[in-house]
N, C-alpha and C positions, 0 to 999 in steps of 0.2 A: 502494500501498500503506498503509496507515495507521503508526503510530509504532512500536505495542505489537506489529502482525504481524513489522516488520522488526526489532525487537530482538531478538525470541523467536526469529527463523529465522537470523537475526546470531548468536546467543548459544549456541545449541541443534544449530544444524547444520554440519557440513564438508564441504564437497562439494570435489572435486578442481576445479581452476581458477577458485578464488578467488583466488589472489596469491600472488605470490612474490615477493623481491629480485631487482630486476635494478638491478647496481651499477654498468655500465658508463653512461654518459653519450652514449655513440655512436648516432647515427640511425638503427641496427641494429636491426627488429622484432626482439624477444627471439622463440624457437621454442615450438611449444604446450607443450611438453615442459619446460621449462624453467619457463613460467609454473604448470605443476601440481606444481612440486615443492618447493614449503614453504607453508607455510600461515601467516602472519601476522597477529598478535593485537596489543589495546593492552596497558599498563601491566597490567590485572587478569585480564588474559584475560577477559573476558568479552564484547567483540564480536572479529571476525574479519574485517579489510580485505578489501574487493571488490574494487580495485583491480588492475585484471592486473601495470601496473608500477611499480616504483617504483627513483626515481632518487636517487644521492647523489653530489648536488655538489661540491665540495670550493672553489669561487669564486663569487662573486658573478658574473661572467662566465659562467660554465656555466647558471647560474641562468637570467638572461634569455636565452640559447642555445635552454635546455629550454621555457623559455615560450611563447618565440615559435613553434615548431617542434611542440610539442606541442598537441591537442584538449583535453579538459575534463582538469582539474587540479586538485592542493588540496596543501597545505604539509602535512607532518606534522613533526612536533615531539619532543618525549617519551612521544607516547604516552598521557599519561593520563586523556583525555578519557571517559567512559565510554558514547560512545553514536558518531556514525557522522558528526559534524562536520567532519572531517578525515579521512573517508573520497573515493575517486572513482570513479566509472564505470570509469576509463583511466588515472589516472596518477597516482600519488603523488609526491612531490619532496622527500627529504628533507633537513632543515635540520642535522643532528649533526654533519656535517664541518665548520659555519661555526662555532665555539662559543668564539673568541676573544676576549679584552679589544682591543680599535682603538686606544681613550683614557681618559686620566683629565685632562679639564681639571683643575685644584687650581684657578684664578682664577674661573671660571665654574660651579666647584662643576659637575660634570657627568662621566660616564662612559658610553662608548657600547660598545656590545656586538654584538659579532655574533646572530643572531636566534636559534641554535642554542644560545645558551650558556645554562645553567643557573644561577640563583640562586645554589645551591652551588659551582658552578666557578667563582665569581671574588668572592664575598664576603669570604673571607679574603684576597685578594688588595687590593682596596680597604680594608678596614680596617687592613692593615699599611701601606699609605698616608696615613694619618689619617681613612681618610670610612668613612660608611655610608651606607646605605640608610634612607627613613624607616619602613621598614613590612617583613613578608614575609611570607607565606602559609603554612598548617599545614607544609607541604614543601618545602623548596629542590631538590627534583629536577624543577620546571618548569621549563621554557622561561620568558626571559621574552617571547619575544612571543606565544605560546600562552597565558601566564598575562592578557596584557594585552587578549588580541582577546579576550577570554572573561569581561572583567571578574573575575577571580578576583580574591579580599582575603584580609587574617589580620583583625586583628581593636582595636578603640578605635574610643572616642566621639568623637575627632577623627581621625583616620585612614581615607583616603579607597583604595578598591580599590586596588591595584596601579600602574591603568595613568594615578592623576595623578600618579605619578612623573616621566610621559612628557612628553620636552622636543621631539622631532621622533624620528621614523622613516622607511625609506628601504623603499620595496617596487618591484618589478617588478611594469608592467603590464599588459596583456596582450599589447600590441604586444613586448614584451622592453625595453623604455625605463625608465629608472630615477626614481622621483619621489620629490622629499623632502616628506611634513606635519610643517611645526616647528606649535607653536602658535601663531600669526602667521595662519597658513592656515585660509581660512574653511573648507575641508573637515574640521579636525582635529578638531570635537566626533563624526565619525562615522568616519572612518576607521581611529580607536586601537583604539574596540572593535569591531571592524570583522567579526567572527565568517568573516574569510578573504572575503568578499565582492567584494573591494576589487584584493587583485594578492597576492602572494608578500612578504613581510617579509624585510627582508636584512639589516637593522639597526637598532639602539631607542636613542637616547640619552635617560637619565634624569637627574632631579635626585639630588645627594647630597649631603649633609649632616656637619658633622664628626663622626667615630666617637665612641661611646659604650655605655658596661656596663648590663648591663640583668640585676635577681636576679629570680628564679620561684618563688613560694610557693604552694604549691598545701592546698587544705580538701576536707575529706570529708563527706557527706552534709548538703546543706543543704534544708531544709523547701520544698515546693511555695507554701509560707504566707509565710514568711520571703524567699523571692526576691519575690514576688505585692505584701508592702509596703515589699520594700529595693529595685526592681529595679535602678531609674537609678543609684542610691549605689553598690550591686554593680559591676553596667558600672562604672563610673569608680573607680572604686577600684584600677586601676592603668592604666601605660599601654597594655597589651594584654590585655582579660580575655575569658577561653571558659569557657562553660558546658558539662556532659559531664552524658546522663541516659540511664539506658535506659528510661525510662517506666517502672520498678516503685519500688513501694514508694512513690509522692507526694514524690520526690525528686532533689535534684541531688546526681548521685553525687561530682561533681569539678566543684570552683572552681579555674581556672589563673590566676594573676593575676603579669604581667609587667611589672616596674616599671624604668623607666630612674632610675639612680644617680645622674645630672646633676638629677635634677629632685626631689631628698630625699624620698624616698618616706617617707608614717608608716609606723612600728611596725604592722604587720596584727595581732599578738598571736597565741596558741594558739588561738581562738575567734572565729570569722567570722559572726555573725548568728546564732551558733546552729551551724556547720560548725566542724567540728575541724580540727588542721592537721596535714598528715601528717607523720609520724617516718619515711619514704623517699621516694625517687622513686617514681612513680606512674606506670603508661602510661594512656591514656586508656581501655582498656579492661581494666576492674579483673581480675586472674589474669593477663592478659599480662605477660610481661617488660620491665623500663623501661629496658633496655639500651639499646636503639636512639630512647631520649626525651633531649630536651635538659634540660640537669641543671636541678637544680628545689633545695629544700631550703634558698634565698636565697641562695645561691652564685652571687658576683656571676662574668660574663664577657663577650663582646664580644654584641655584636647579632646577630651574627648565628649565634649558639652559643646565645641561647637566645628568639629570636621565634620563629622555626619550632620545632614542637611534636618535633621529629623529626630526628637528625642527618643530614648528607648520603652518611657516609657505611653507611649500614645502610640496609634495605630499609624503608621507610615504611609504615606503619600498620600495617595486619594483614593485607595481602599478597592473598590472593583476598577481595575482597569489590567491592560494587556503593554507589554513591555516588548521593545524591536532596539538592538542596540549594534553599534557599525565602525569597525574601526578602518581607516584610510592611515598612512603615510603623515605627519605631522606637515610635512614639508607640502602634502595637496590639501593641509585645510580648508582653505580659502578658495581654492577650485573646487573643492568636496560641496561645503556647505553653499557654493552661489548653483550648484549643480541641482540640489536640491530644492535650494530656492525657487526653481523652473515647476514643482510641482506642485508647489504651494497651496494653488486650488484644489486638488485632490487630495491633499494632506489634510490640510485643516480642517475639514467636517465632522476627519474619525481622529480629532489629536485632542488631549489634554496638557500636553507640553511635553516640550524637546527641549535636552542638555547637551551642551558640548561641552568636552572636558577633555584633558591633555593627559599621558601615561609617559613615562620614559622607559627605553628598552632592557629587554632582560633576555635570557637565555634559555627558556623552557620552552622545549618542542611545540609545543600546542599552543600558547599564548599566541594572540592577535597580537602581542606588540614584539614574538621574537625579535631581536636585533634590527628595530627600527623604534624610534619613537614615534608614538603615535597618538591621535586626535580618533576620541570615539564621538559619533552623535548617536543618540540616545534616543528612544520614543518612547512616553510613555502614551497608548492610547485607550481610547474608551473603549466598552471590555464588546465591543462590535465584533465578534472575531471572522465573521465573511469578510468584512468590508476591507475591515486589516491587514486579512493573510494574501487579498490580491490586490493590495496596492505592494507590499512586500517587493514582488519580483521588479517593479517599476523604479522602488528605491536598490535594491539593489544595481539594477543595469544601470540607472543614475552613477553608482559610483564604483562601476566594473572598472572603466580607466584606473584606479586606483589602487587597482588589487583588492577590492575590499574584503573585512572577511567579517563575521557577526560573531555577537558574542552567543558562547555554548549553550547559555542555560535561558537562553529566550527565543523570542520566534525570527525565524526564517527562513529563507525560501531557495537559498544557493542551494544549485545542484553539488552532491558527493565529487563528481570528480572533477569539477571548478575549484573546490573548497578544498580539496587533497594536492593539489596542484601550486594552490595559494601558501603550502607550509611546507620550505625547505623539507624538515626533520620529518613530515610525515610517512614516506616507508620505513623508517627506523623507528617511530612508535609505534608501528603497527606492528613489527614484526616484534618487536620488547613486549605488548600488549597478548600477543599469541604466546609468547613462552609464560609470560606469567600466568596467565589461565588458559592453557590448550584447551582445558575442554569446552571452554564460554560458560561458566558454572556465574561470571558478571558479564554477560553479553543481555542486550536487550535490545529492545525495537530502535529507539534510537542509536546505538552504537552500531550493530548491524546495520543501517540507512547511511550514517555520516563515515565511520572508520572502518567496516569492514566490508 
């Protein structure tokens, strides 16, 4: 089944027996009535999981036992992906009960967390100990393991995606054995951004640094002409910079500039290349309440309360939505933005907001930023699946001259052959995935379509 057909079916049709939580780790097979009892969806509600069984182990040992005895299986984290990457034809193993901080090594400057830990779960504790992570994504609600495995990112011309903070990971292999892959291991560049192909991650060790404070300023209504003439300077004006637009009025509706206090940031004033300073806190989607957004107006605060766009204790973003994201070389940023602008009349009716961010190059084989400083163009869509899926090929075609790559955890339509050609290390990744999982225990419809 093609990707577009599969996602339409999963999004629009709810059938008995799709899935239900099977909370026991007992080897006893659940009865059919239990399987049909409840339908499970991802965070946004656009995807219905097909896996018949869901297990929620409370220890690494239980995960090892499950991996060893079960057939087809996938790990399930915070359920923030918008496609079927975390689904399985048979079994899902949730990591939500493995969410603890295991160790903060002050001398080596590392933190080790269980795979189900979300960034917002431990950031405050880390800060209280005097430490910070270098960067965070827009949402603190996502798990460390899932974010790194899909090359999820924040913003900043010097900031790599979140996987660049990884020192080592521990994962359960198909045989149920534990394997530790650190930066000295030859497979590290493949396994960290591993798309779930190598095993089930049980813990992650991240690099940390001394804590720091951040202030955030928002500017409104930057013309595309001003952006075209000053793109690099604008995106370098803070530690982390995001542009928001709905592709109407030929402008950038909001610029969010996050600056580290310890870097003695310059005063940005009230006029930023023609954009005017906001006079109150703003949501990325104009008209929505900013109550759940991180503090703005230049008020300093700890890194974990400023680098994300949204607070941990609130429903993130808009709630019911779809998301797509596309990466192109940073040198082609303006050309890519202008190519999308030509589709504005088709995009705007289906869109909630677009965000443009910068990400530094990395060395992970399946990262969209592999050895390439990149710009991402992110689309938060209204939850109108059929209309959005019909638009994606047009966006991908517009960005094709720049060898566009999609975010692995969001919606895209790029055909697998083209996708493979755009990843220099794809043949090596595929060979290694087959070596780690020769019988395809961790394979699913997503990997079969996009990788295998």
